[in-house]
VOGU-3710 file (C-alpha; in Angstrom, 3 decimals, decimal comma):
1> mymekkptkv> 0,114/-0,079/0,034  1,355/3,315/-0,957  2,015/5,682/2,015  2,296/9,348/1,260  5,333/10,603/2,758  5,282/13,528/5,099  7,341/16,560/4,635  10,522/17,107/6,446  10,695/20,000/9,053  14,250/21,251/7,897
11> rflillmlfv> 13,164/24,888/7,841  12,569/24,817/11,471  16,324/23,961/12,151  17,122/26,881/9,530  14,996/29,008/11,911  17,002/27,994/14,876  20,265/28,920/13,308  18,951/32,220/12,170  17,817/32,807/15,776  21,517/32,092/17,120
21> avaityldra> 23,029/34,217/14,318  20,716/37,221/15,156  21,491/36,933/18,997  25,246/36,942/18,108  24,887/39,688/15,713  23,287/42,093/18,160  25,548/41,041/21,099  28,655/42,253/19,153  26,871/45,412/18,167  25,812/46,223/21,671
31> nlsvagtaiq> 28,698/44,947/23,673  30,254/48,513/23,580  27,207/50,071/25,394  27,741/48,049/28,210  31,626/48,827/28,363  30,906/52,645/27,136  31,104/54,382/30,542  34,253/52,376/31,687  35,974/52,864/28,415  34,943/56,769/28,766
41> kqlkinstql> 36,584/56,717/32,046  39,851/54,930/31,268  40,683/56,718/28,012  39,247/60,110/29,196  37,251/60,720/26,153  34,193/63,304/26,162  30,525/62,435/25,479  30,837/63,456/21,892  33,667/61,257/21,192  31,924/58,273/22,915
51> gvlfsaftws> 29,011/59,070/20,472  31,418/59,140/17,608  32,749/55,631/18,853  29,061/54,387/18,973  28,408/55,423/15,549  31,778/54,233/13,893  30,127/50,634/13,430  27,595/52,176/11,146  29,764/54,284/8,966  30,957/51,283/7,236
61> yvivqipvgm> 27,652/48,969/7,948  25,744/51,416/5,822  28,279/51,853/3,078  28,681/48,187/2,276  24,824/47,430/2,195  24,366/47,570/-1,424  27,616/45,889/-2,590  26,917/43,199/0,015  23,370/42,641/-1,433  24,849/42,042/-4,962
71> ildkigarfl> 27,585/39,676/-3,620  24,817/37,816/-1,626  22,664/37,142/-4,859  25,930/35,709/-6,540  27,414/33,605/-3,854  24,772/32,735/-1,521  24,188/32,922/2,368  26,289/30,035/3,345  29,709/31,236/2,682  28,997/34,956/2,878
81> yggamvlwgf> 27,112/34,838/6,074  29,344/32,385/7,926  32,577/33,978/6,716  31,337/37,179/8,048  30,634/35,841/11,469  34,309/34,752/11,794  35,480/38,100/10,600  33,445/40,251/13,016  34,185/37,970/15,881  37,966/38,278/15,257
91> ftfimafssq> 37,620/42,085/15,095  35,336/42,193/18,214  38,148/39,890/19,977  40,993/42,437/18,919  39,138/45,430/20,609  40,147/44,007/24,076  43,699/44,719/23,061  43,148/48,405/22,410  44,093/49,379/25,904  47,154/47,344/26,274
101> glfagigasf> 50,838/47,310/25,328  51,708/49,543/22,375  48,567/50,955/21,728  48,121/52,321/25,470  51,681/53,546/25,232  51,123/55,733/22,196  47,736/56,912/23,193  46,106/55,216/20,142  43,543/53,260/22,003  40,687/55,324/21,064
111> mvlivcrili> 41,651/55,171/17,289  42,062/51,302/17,583  38,631/51,139/18,977  37,231/53,320/16,211  39,070/51,064/13,418  37,932/47,825/14,986  34,267/49,077/14,909  34,488/50,107/11,428  35,917/46,770/10,488  33,023/45,070/12,410
121> giaegpafps> 30,458/47,067/10,493  31,993/45,930/7,192  31,754/42,305/8,383  28,184/42,437/9,797  27,106/43,958/6,559  25,905/40,613/5,230  23,796/39,755/8,240  20,155/41,085/7,685  20,315/40,779/3,861  21,253/37,031/4,338
131> ntkiaalwfp> 18,436/36,614/6,948  15,856/38,214/4,588  17,166/36,045/1,706  17,042/32,818/3,853  13,595/33,535/5,094  12,251/34,037/1,455  14,004/30,602/0,523  12,969/28,647/3,328  9,560/29,984/4,510  6,207/30,130/2,586
141> sneraraisi> 4,333/33,358/2,642  1,943/32,392/5,318  4,815/31,409/7,735  7,223/34,202/6,772  6,206/36,941/9,069  6,176/34,608/12,084  9,548/33,168/11,014  11,119/36,665/10,821  9,562/37,746/14,127  10,995/34,666/15,963
151> yssaqyigla> 14,481/35,025/14,657  14,322/38,745/15,089  13,275/38,526/18,797  16,705/36,792/19,269  18,462/40,270/19,174  16,559/41,149/22,218  16,774/37,628/24,021  20,350/37,968/23,377  20,886/41,111/24,868  18,531/40,317/27,939
161> vftpilammv> 20,569/37,303/28,720  24,233/38,636/27,987  23,670/42,210/29,155  23,750/41,515/32,987  26,552/38,965/32,342  28,712/41,456/30,414  27,893/44,425/33,030  29,176/41,736/35,845  32,341/41,376/33,801  32,940/44,881/33,504
171> akiswesvfy> 32,498/45,341/37,399  34,273/42,490/38,361  37,042/41,861/35,846  37,491/44,488/33,222  35,741/45,883/30,096  38,191/44,219/27,833  36,750/40,708/29,069  33,501/41,757/27,408  35,116/41,602/23,936  37,012/38,238/24,449
181> lsggiaivfg> 33,770/36,623/25,203  31,573/38,204/22,497  34,341/37,820/19,927  34,687/34,217/20,612  31,197/33,235/20,512  30,799/34,646/17,102  34,024/32,937/15,839  32,780/29,648/17,022  29,312/29,797/15,633  30,589/31,087/12,051
191> iiwlavyrdp> 32,492/27,989/11,785  29,354/26,040/12,701  27,278/27,831/10,170  29,694/27,107/7,375  29,583/23,427/8,301  25,895/22,955/8,666  23,873/25,576/6,716  22,596/24,810/3,075  20,188/26,340/0,635  17,025/24,425/-0,080
201> kdsksinqee> 18,458/23,072/-3,262  21,800/21,934/-1,810  20,285/20,383/1,594  20,710/16,721/1,974  18,103/16,676/4,805  15,224/18,018/3,031  12,883/15,736/1,424  10,918/16,322/-2,112  7,753/16,686/-0,030  9,079/19,816/1,987
211> ldylknngay> 10,560/21,048/-1,147  7,375/20,944/-2,939  5,476/22,464/-0,018  8,005/25,448/-0,192  7,813/25,963/-3,788  3,928/25,969/-3,985  3,366/28,257/-1,050  5,620/31,305/-2,192  9,052/30,140/-0,741  11,832/28,461/-2,616
221> npneigekke> 11,260/28,087/-6,265  14,002/27,949/-8,840  11,689/29,543/-11,413  11,775/32,787/-9,323  14,903/33,252/-7,462  17,540/33,213/-10,327  18,863/29,733/-10,246  18,746/29,597/-14,076  21,089/31,528/-15,965  18,614/33,575/-17,874
231> dkisldeily> 17,256/34,939/-14,602  18,824/38,537/-14,782  17,565/41,650/-13,474  18,595/44,911/-15,138  19,625/48,027/-13,337  16,778/49,762/-14,863  14,250/47,507/-13,173  16,050/47,846/-9,885  15,730/51,536/-10,156  12,248/51,436/-11,223
241> vikqrrvwgi> 11,452/49,478/-8,038  13,345/51,634/-5,941  11,567/54,669/-7,004  7,994/53,349/-6,203  6,410/55,318/-3,409  5,507/52,236/-1,362  9,268/51,152/-1,198  10,518/54,740/-0,474  7,854/54,750/2,526  9,095/51,549/3,684
251> fitqfaiast> 12,587/52,950/3,648  11,578/55,938/5,823  9,650/53,839/8,087  12,687/51,640/8,527  14,700/54,598/9,550  12,382/55,525/12,351  12,175/51,989/13,786  16,015/51,663/13,646  16,494/55,168/15,374  14,874/53,583/18,592
261> lyffmtwfiv> 16,653/50,532/18,329  20,131/52,184/18,013  19,267/54,131/21,139  18,932/50,863/23,099  22,044/49,208/21,274  24,306/52,394/22,002  23,480/54,832/24,719  20,806/52,732/26,672  23,317/51,552/29,313  25,075/54,639/29,575
271> ylqkglklpi> 21,772/56,393/30,007  20,952/54,203/32,779  24,350/54,784/34,541  24,417/58,712/33,988  20,735/59,705/33,260  19,144/57,399/35,970  22,249/57,312/38,230  22,476/53,349/38,392  25,731/51,484/39,189  26,714/49,293/36,180
281> qkagfmailp> 25,658/46,023/37,703  22,324/47,360/38,737  21,916/48,867/35,112  22,788/45,526/33,559  19,925/43,960/35,624  17,422/46,705/34,821  18,103/46,331/31,148  16,510/42,869/31,263  12,844/44,341/31,458  13,233/46,503/28,156
291> ymmamagvlf> 14,813/43,755/26,193  12,377/41,130/27,242  9,401/43,461/26,505  11,091/44,068/23,079  11,356/40,448/22,423  7,659/39,949/23,224  6,869/42,993/21,066  8,484/41,686/17,966  6,809/38,351/18,417  3,439/40,042/19,061
301> ggflsdyllk> 3,855/42,265/15,793  4,530/39,161/13,580  1,858/36,967/15,044  -0,797/39,989/14,787  0,340/40,685/11,184  -0,175/37,036/10,257  -3,472/36,918/12,201  -4,898/40,021/10,511  -3,670/38,562/7,056  -6,293/35,811/7,619
311> ktsltvarki> -9,071/38,463/8,327  -8,359/41,317/5,990  -5,911/42,519/3,315  -2,254/42,360/3,311  -1,988/46,290/3,180  -4,099/46,595/6,485  -2,318/43,385/8,108  0,977/45,260/7,606  -0,092/48,899/8,455  -1,733/48,188/11,716
321> pivagllfts> 1,286/46,754/13,678  3,725/49,138/12,108  1,954/52,552/12,480  0,254/51,777/15,901  3,797/50,430/17,199  5,512/53,465/16,065  3,024/55,893/17,586  3,367/54,024/21,035  7,011/54,196/20,705  6,952/58,006/20,885
331> ilclanffek> 6,013/57,644/24,727  9,669/57,029/25,193  10,238/60,994/25,860  7,965/60,600/29,121  10,907/59,038/30,901  12,248/62,513/30,953  9,929/63,342/33,918  10,895/60,180/36,120  14,740/60,237/36,221  14,544/60,527/40,131
341> tpivaviils> 12,171/57,351/40,040  14,342/54,937/37,896  11,973/51,991/38,022  9,249/54,258/36,316  11,411/55,556/33,869  12,536/51,895/32,867  8,806/50,666/32,645  8,197/53,674/30,331  11,193/52,797/28,108  10,043/49,016/28,228
351> iaffanaasn> 6,613/49,828/26,990  8,098/51,932/24,194  10,522/49,179/23,154  7,919/46,813/23,027  5,971/48,947/20,618  8,985/49,644/18,629  9,704/45,946/18,326  6,017/45,299/17,389  6,477/47,730/14,476  9,758/46,026/13,262
361> lgwvalsdvl> 7,972/44,460/10,106  10,025/46,693/7,633  11,822/43,453/6,186  8,599/41,695/5,882  6,827/44,532/4,091  9,617/44,933/1,747  9,752/40,890/0,876  6,001/41,416/0,305  6,419/44,193/-2,394  9,790/42,905/-4,010
371> pksmigrvgg> 10,493/40,052/-6,739  12,472/37,597/-4,966  15,330/37,920/-7,327  15,771/41,700/-6,088  15,721/40,797/-2,251  19,340/40,875/-1,883  19,977/44,232/-3,826  17,127/46,094/-2,701  17,155/44,764/0,848  20,615/46,220/1,035
381> vlnlcgnlsg> 19,205/49,678/0,245  16,552/49,161/2,966  19,339/48,375/5,543  21,193/51,212/4,277  18,461/53,540/5,055  17,309/52,023/8,339  20,992/52,143/9,653  21,601/55,725/8,591  19,893/56,526/11,996  22,892/54,450/13,555
391> ivspiifgvl> 25,389/57,223/12,221  23,168/60,128/13,215  21,497/59,091/16,655  24,619/58,113/18,642  26,346/61,424/17,827  23,237/63,509/18,403  22,783/61,863/21,766  26,582/62,574/22,694  26,486/66,149/21,471  23,323/66,951/23,338
401> hqktgnfhla> 24,600/65,052/26,449  27,811/67,052/26,632  26,014/70,334/25,897  23,166/70,010/28,193  24,159/67,434/30,803  21,122/65,338/30,146  19,191/63,192/27,815  15,869/65,268/27,420  16,516/66,663/24,016  17,862/63,275/22,776
411> mdytsavavv> 14,858/61,422/23,901  12,506/63,872/22,378  14,367/63,314/18,892  13,728/59,737/19,084  10,056/60,137/19,943  9,592/62,723/17,039  11,302/60,405/14,416  8,992/57,356/15,543  5,970/59,615/14,596  7,354/60,608/11,340
421> galaflfivd> 8,030/57,010/10,568  4,242/56,224/11,525  3,103/58,837/9,019  5,296/57,624/6,427  3,991/54,010/6,415  0,332/55,420/6,818  0,300/57,899/3,939  3,262/57,303/1,614  3,052/53,518/1,419  -0,326/53,264/-0,806
431> kvepvdlskk> -0,554/49,451/-0,772  1,546/46,519/0,236  1,347/44,424/-2,740  4,192/43,336/-5,170  5,481/45,985/-7,588  4,298/45,166/-11,153  7,163/45,172/-13,574  5,254/44,225/-16,548  3,744/47,659/-16,430  7,270/48,943/-17,717
441> fhvsenvkvv> 9,310/45,959/-18,702  8,871/42,679/-20,507  9,261/40,364/-17,526  10,020/36,616/-18,173  8,423/33,790/-16,333  11,511/33,191/-14,343  11,601/36,546/-12,587  7,640/37,106/-12,143  6,541/38,266/-8,796  4,589/35,918/-6,671
451> k> 1,179/37,504/-5,562
//
């Protein structure tokens, strides 16, 4: 008797790997926040210089987004992502040596930290374009928002788990130990990624039934993602897509979402120490609540969007969590009124971070409107726009803190940007639906958009 074979569940192993990779990515971005005050004290740098150091990662990270997208489309996520992890882990590890030996003797410690952060920014460039490409390959349309929400939540879980540990290491050992640990973790997992990860077409673990399930439900399909040599996208087609108002609206919204995220990845622990007057160990412990709330928020946003998709249109399902989330993010500035009661301020920040994380569906919206063959290239542009805030915000925080002695105006700025992002997604993004290239170009079946 013929027994129908059940599809394998290899995509859930891929989801686990993405989860770990994202946690490590954000650990190596945010570790400097935990060590920031100690570094500032030891190297005798002012708040503006600390803001520049926080910002340095993003200088190079933004620049490499577009070329990284093109490279990703050519060589794939296995070697690019795995190799990148090993590299950024190595440069993170090197940061620990900046205060020692020759560098300290010639007063070059600050410049060594700047250079290392720039190199880490280059190495981390492939991270989120790779995540998006992998999600499009491995997860059908009805699972993708949840999958992206789950692995995106890892950035917050990783920070919630590791921030108290790193804060304890700063207090009990040294700030250098933070970089030894986080750099070593990235190197080890990068090697594991290279050994284990495969695209669906190359995986020896997936069976034909799961492949068919993916292809029939808007995920991996060799006729859509450029496996055939004739699947080429012209520069004119890419520029046409980028010029669409719905794409630009997503870009502006991503900038707003990332502005709040960069506050929590750079100045947040310093804010707890200097703005709320908490010692480093207590600051590390208090940081758990905002990060865990953000984790809950990103899961809530993804599951809410998928639930709404069953009840209403794709446009409404994406707009409700993104617009409402950004509007609630703007309450962050209310923490200015509760600096003398740190627990209330942290609760306000936690609610704002929950809402911000719930709105973090820019990558989902972009994958909804793009042909899959363009995700690497145009996804790089989205990452570029979102992370421009990582250049601007840390420096603004540093300058305003140095000039005013507090964070009030900086918090007001972040809230205002969140409101702008909500308005952009509400009014500039007309419909969340695939850009129709056939209106301007002759599009072959191999690059046709899946609706």
